[in-house]
C-alpha positions in Angstrom: 28.3 26.5 10.5 26.4 29.0 8.4 28.2 27.8 5.2 27.2 24.2 6.1 23.7 25.3 6.5 23.7 27.0 3.1 25.1 23.9 1.4 22.4 21.7 3.0 19.7 24.1 2.1 20.9 24.3 -1.5 21.0 20.5 -1.8 17.5 20.4 -0.4 16.3 22.8 -3.1 18.0 20.9 -5.8 16.5 17.6 -4.6 13.0 19.1 -4.6 13.5 20.4 -8.2 14.6 17.0 -9.3 11.6 15.3 -7.6 9.3 17.9 -9.0 10.4 17.6 -12.6 11.9 14.2 -13.1 10.1 11.8 -10.8 7.2 11.0 -13.1 4.8 13.5 -11.5 4.3 11.1 -8.6 3.3 14.1 -6.4 0.2 15.0 -8.4 -1.8 12.0 -6.8 -4.0 12.0 -9.9 -4.1 8.3 -10.8 -7.7 7.3 -10.2 -10.0 4.6 -11.4 -12.2 6.1 -14.1 -15.9 5.9 -14.2 -17.9 5.5 -17.5 -15.6 2.8 -19.0 -17.4 0.6 -21.5 -18.9 -2.7 -20.3 -17.1 -5.8 -21.5 -18.8 -7.8 -24.2 -19.2 -10.5 -21.5 -18.4 -10.2 -17.8 -15.6 -12.7 -16.8 -15.9 -14.8 -13.7 -14.3 -13.5 -10.5 -13.6 -14.9 -7.1 -12.5 -12.6 -4.2 -9.8 -14.1 -2.0 -9.9 -12.7 1.5 -7.1 -13.8 3.8 -8.2 -13.2 7.4 -6.2 -13.5 10.7 -7.8 -12.2 13.8 -10.2 -9.9 11.9 -13.3 -10.4 13.9 -13.8 -6.7 14.4 -14.0 -6.1 10.6 -15.4 -9.3 9.1 -19.1 -8.4 9.1 -18.6 -5.1 7.3 -16.1 -6.5 4.9 -18.1 -9.5 3.8 -21.4 -7.6 3.6 -19.7 -5.1 1.3 -18.3 -7.9 -0.8 -21.4 -9.9 -0.9 -23.4 -6.9 -1.9 -21.3 -6.1 -5.1 -23.5 -5.2 -8.1 -21.2 -7.2 -10.4 -23.3 -8.6 -13.3 -21.1 -11.7 -14.0 -20.2 -14.8 -12.0 -18.8 -13.7 -8.6 -18.2 -15.3 -5.3 -16.1 -14.7 -2.1 -13.7 -17.1 -0.5 -12.5 -16.2 3.0 -9.3 -18.1 4.1 -9.1 -18.2 7.9 -5.5 -18.0 8.7 -5.3 -19.7 12.1 -7.2 -16.9 13.9 -7.4 -17.0 17.7 -10.5 -14.8 17.8 -14.0 -15.1 16.4 -13.0 -14.4 12.7 -14.0 -17.8 11.4 -17.3 -17.9 13.3 -18.4 -14.5 12.2 -17.3 -15.1 8.6 -19.4 -18.3 8.5 -22.4 -16.6 10.1 -22.2 -13.9 7.4 -21.8 -16.5 4.7 -25.2 -18.0 5.7 -27.0 -14.6 5.4 -29.9 -14.9 2.9 -29.7 -11.3 1.7 -26.3 -11.4 0.1 -26.1 -11.1 -3.7 -23.2 -13.5 -4.0 -21.9 -16.6 -2.4 -19.5 -16.5 0.5 -17.4 -19.6 1.4 -15.1 -19.9 4.4 -12.2 -22.3 4.6 -9.4 -22.8 7.1 -5.7 -22.6 6.0 -3.3 -25.2 7.6 -0.7 -24.1 10.1 1.9 -21.8 8.6 4.8 -23.5 7.0 8.4 -22.3 7.6 9.5 -20.0 4.7 6.1 -18.4 4.1 4.7 -15.1 5.0 1.3 -15.5 6.6 -0.9 -13.6 4.2 0.7 -15.3 1.2 0.3 -18.7 2.9 -3.4 -18.0 3.1 -3.7 -16.7 -0.4 -1.8 -19.7 -1.7 -4.2 -22.0 0.1 -7.1 -20.1 -1.5 -5.8 -20.4 -5.0 -5.1 -24.2 -4.4 -8.6 -24.6 -3.2 -9.9 -23.0 -6.4 -7.7 -25.1 -8.6 -9.0 -28.3 -7.0 -12.6 -27.5 -8.1 -14.0 -27.1 -11.6 -14.9 -23.8 -13.2 -11.8 -21.8 -12.0 -12.4 -18.0 -12.4 -10.7 -15.8 -15.0 -9.9 -13.1 -12.3 -8.9 -13.2 -8.7 -9.7 -10.2 -6.5 -7.2 -10.1 -3.6 -8.7 -7.9 -0.9 -7.9 -7.4 2.8 -10.4 -8.4 5.5 -10.3 -4.8 7.0 -11.3 -3.1 3.7 -14.8 -1.9 2.7 -15.6 -1.5 -1.0 -18.4 0.4 -2.7 -20.9 -1.9 -4.4 -19.6 -0.7 -7.9 -15.9 -1.3 -7.2 -15.6 -4.7 -8.7 -17.5 -3.8 -11.9 -15.2 -0.8 -12.3 -12.0 -2.8 -11.7 -13.0 -5.5 -14.3 -14.1 -2.8 -16.8 -10.6 -1.2 -16.4 -8.8 -4.5 -16.9 -10.8 -5.5 -19.9 -10.9 -2.2 -21.6 -7.1 -1.6 -21.4 -5.9 -5.2 -21.5 -4.4 -5.2 -18.0 -3.2 -8.2 -16.0 -3.4 -6.4 -12.7 -5.5 -3.5 -11.5 -4.8 -2.3 -7.9 -6.2 0.4 -5.7 -4.5 2.0 -2.7 -7.6 2.1 -0.4 -8.2 5.1 1.7 -6.7 4.7 5.1 -8.4 6.2 8.2 -7.4 9.8 8.8 -9.1 10.9 11.9 -6.9 10.8 14.9 -3.9 13.1 15.5 -1.3 10.5 14.5 -3.3 9.4 11.5 -3.6 12.9 10.2 0.2 13.4 10.7 1.4 10.1 9.3 -1.1 8.6 6.9 -0.8 11.3 4.1 3.0 11.1 4.5 2.9 7.3 4.2 1.0 7.5 0.9 3.2 10.4 -0.4 6.4 8.4 0.3 4.9 5.3 -1.3 4.2 7.2 -4.4 7.7 8.7 -4.3 9.2 5.1 -4.2 6.7 3.7 -6.7 5.5 6.6 -8.9 2.0 5.5 -10.0 2.3 7.2 -13.5 5.5 5.2 -14.1 4.0 1.9 -12.9 1.1 2.5 -15.2 3.4 3.1 -18.2 3.8 -0.1 -20.1 7.3 1.1 -21.3 8.6 1.6 -17.7 10.2 -1.1 -15.7 8.9 0.4 -12.4 6.3 -1.9 -10.9 4.2 -1.6 -7.7 0.8 -2.3 -6.3 -1.3 -1.9 -3.1 -2.1 -5.1 -1.4 -5.5 -4.1 0.0 -7.2 -4.3 -3.4 -5.7 -6.2 -6.3 -7.7 -7.6 -9.3 -5.5 -10.1 -11.0 -5.9 -12.3 -14.1 -5.5 -15.9 -12.9 -3.6 -16.9 -16.0 -1.1 -14.1 -15.5 -0.5 -15.3 -11.9 0.0 -18.9 -13.1 2.5 -17.8 -15.8 4.8 -16.2 -13.1 4.7 -19.3 -10.8 1.7 -18.5 -8.6 1.7 -17.1 -5.1 4.5 -19.6 -4.1 7.0 -17.6 -6.3 6.9 -14.7 -3.7 6.2 -16.9 -0.6 8.7 -15.1 1.7 8.1 -11.5 0.7 6.8 -9.2 3.3 6.2 -6.5 0.7 4.2 -8.9 -1.3 2.1 -6.6 -3.3 5.0 -4.9 -5.0 6.9 -8.1 -5.4 3.8 -9.6 -7.2 3.5 -6.6 -9.4 7.2 -6.7 -10.3 6.8 -10.4 -11.4 3.7 -9.7 -13.4 5.1 -6.7 -15.2 8.5 -8.3 -15.9 6.6 -11.1 -17.6 5.5 -8.6 -20.2 1.9 -8.0 -18.8 0.5 -4.6 -18.1 -0.3 -3.3 -14.6 -2.1 -0.3 -13.2 -2.4 1.2 -9.7 -4.3 4.2 -8.4 -5.7 5.9 -5.4 -9.1 4.7 -4.4 -12.1 7.0 -4.0 -14.7 4.7 -2.7 -12.8 1.9 -1.0 -11.4 2.4 2.5 -9.8 0.6 5.3 -11.4 0.1 8.7 -8.1 -0.3 10.5 -7.3 2.5 12.9 -3.9 3.9 14.1 -5.0 6.0 17.0 -1.6 5.6 18.8 1.8 6.2 17.5 3.0 2.7 18.6 0.5 1.0 16.4 1.6 2.9 13.3 5.2 2.5 14.3 5.0 -1.2 14.3 3.2 -1.3 10.9 6.0 0.7 9.3 8.9 -0.9 11.1 7.7 -4.3 10.1 8.9 -3.8 6.5 11.0 -0.6 6.4 14.4 -2.3 6.4 13.0 -5.0 4.1 12.3 -2.2 1.6 16.0 -1.3 1.7 17.0 -4.9 1.0 18.6 -5.2 4.5 21.3 -3.0 3.2 23.3 -0.9 5.8 24.6 1.3 2.9 21.1 2.1 1.7 20.0 2.7 5.3 22.7 5.4 5.7 21.9 6.9 2.4 18.2 7.0 3.1 18.7 8.6 6.5 21.1 11.3 5.0 18.6 11.8 2.1 15.6 12.3 4.4 17.5 14.6 6.7 18.6 16.8 3.8 15.4 16.8 1.8 12.8 16.9 4.5 14.2 17.6 8.0 17.1 20.1 7.8 15.0 22.9 6.2 12.8 23.9 9.3 15.9 23.4 11.6 17.9 25.9 9.5 15.0 28.5 9.5 14.7 28.1 13.3 18.4 27.9 14.2 19.9 30.7 12.0 18.9 34.4 12.3 18.3 36.1 9.1 21.1 38.7 9.6 23.7 35.8 10.1 22.8 33.5 7.3 20.2 35.0 5.0 21.2 32.8 2.1 20.6 29.6 4.0 17.3 30.8 5.3 16.1 31.9 1.9 17.1 28.6 0.3 15.4 26.7 3.1 12.2 28.7 2.6 12.3 27.9 -1.1 12.8 24.2 -0.3 10.0 24.2 2.2 7.7 25.9 -0.3 8.5 23.3 -3.0 7.9 20.5 -0.4 4.5 21.9 0.5 3.6 22.4 -3.1 4.3 18.7 -3.9 2.6 17.5 -0.7 -0.6 19.5 -1.1 -2.4 17.1 -3.6 -1.9 14.1 -1.2 -3.1 16.2 1.8 -6.2 17.2 -0.1 -6.8 13.6 -1.3 -7.1 12.7 2.4 -9.6 15.5 2.8 -7.5 17.5 5.3 -6.9 21.1 5.5 -4.2 22.5 3.2 -2.1 23.9 6.1 -1.2 20.4 7.1 1.4 20.3 4.3 3.9 22.1 6.6 4.0 19.0 8.9 5.8 16.8 6.4 9.2 17.5 8.0 7.9 16.2 11.4 6.3 13.2 9.8 9.6 12.5 7.9 11.6 12.6 11.1 9.4 10.0 12.6 9.6 7.7 9.6 13.3 8.1 9.6 13.3 6.9 13.2 10.9 4.0 12.4 13.3 2.9 9.6 16.3 2.9 11.9 14.4 1.0 14.5 13.5 -1.6 11.9 17.2 -2.0 11.0 18.2 -2.3 14.7 15.7 -5.0 15.2 17.1 -6.9 12.2 20.7 -6.5 13.5 19.6 -7.9 16.8 18.0 -10.8 15.2 14.6 -9.9 16.5 12.7 -9.6 13.2 9.2 -8.2 13.4 5.9 -9.3 14.9 2.6 -8.9 13.1 -0.7 -10.2 14.3 0.9 -12.3 17.1 3.2 -13.9 14.5 7.0 -13.5 14.4 8.8 -12.8 11.1 12.5 -13.3 11.7 15.2 -12.4 9.1 17.0 -15.2 7.4 
């Protein structure tokens, strides 16, 4: 048993060395939207597309922030009400009529969801079709979620970044709420794992084939979207942001993603069940519905994240000193790589030691996602069922 623990601990140390050195420095969490970029010679036209389904709680704050952007070029906001059953549409239209907004807000209703479409993409596609039908289509589309609040300078900085560096897509992973017990435990780990799967420095490298984006805030050249077939080309993708980024980058265009400093989500995950449903909705999708990848992922997470504290707790020093020392080294490397993400979320550094616990929960969420798929249950999101094909 002690020999097995030593082997597992050694594998964990090796894995962390590989991640630390050879995974594009994902753990640094240092990709941020610069300030002080030069203004474009002329500011391009932009329309923000806001797909909204049952977002009454957040609409006023979201639209007030969008309507208050200090963008000096042509800018307007288009809210696509996606068959909401609450007061989303009413509140949006009320805000749209407010006289103190700097920019125009328009609200339209998407038709009933067609089979074969993911809901958010259905709404976005209806929004782009609405824009195409009218004259003066914008050069940029700003895809932003209805539960996200942006600082008034956000759009100007996004456009300056795109124009200065010739980017087709600029995306920000907005700050998620990190106040409750479960948010503090799971949100930094969520961002950490996302960066591990999609290393931001590699995404931002034009010579790398790795692509990714964060769907809460995407500035996108309309021409680049049209060249890859529009929103309909990814109509059934639940992980739509990364699917769109992959299509844009594979077309030869450059993309960029970073961590937001001034944009944040209003959505809260005060209870474990809320966060669990959000992750389980797409966890098995991320693995391509592959049982082999699921098994490898579970084994990998167990070795890299979970076995280390178990070995330290289970084996006395005098019986398996090597295993305990290797586990301590592994946990130290784990904490070292996790600290930048913990600090980004403005949490105390000691929380880096909680990553094994968060990892165990994510592993269970992933397995649960697979079990639902095998049972033909699919996932439910915003009172809408997404069933596997």
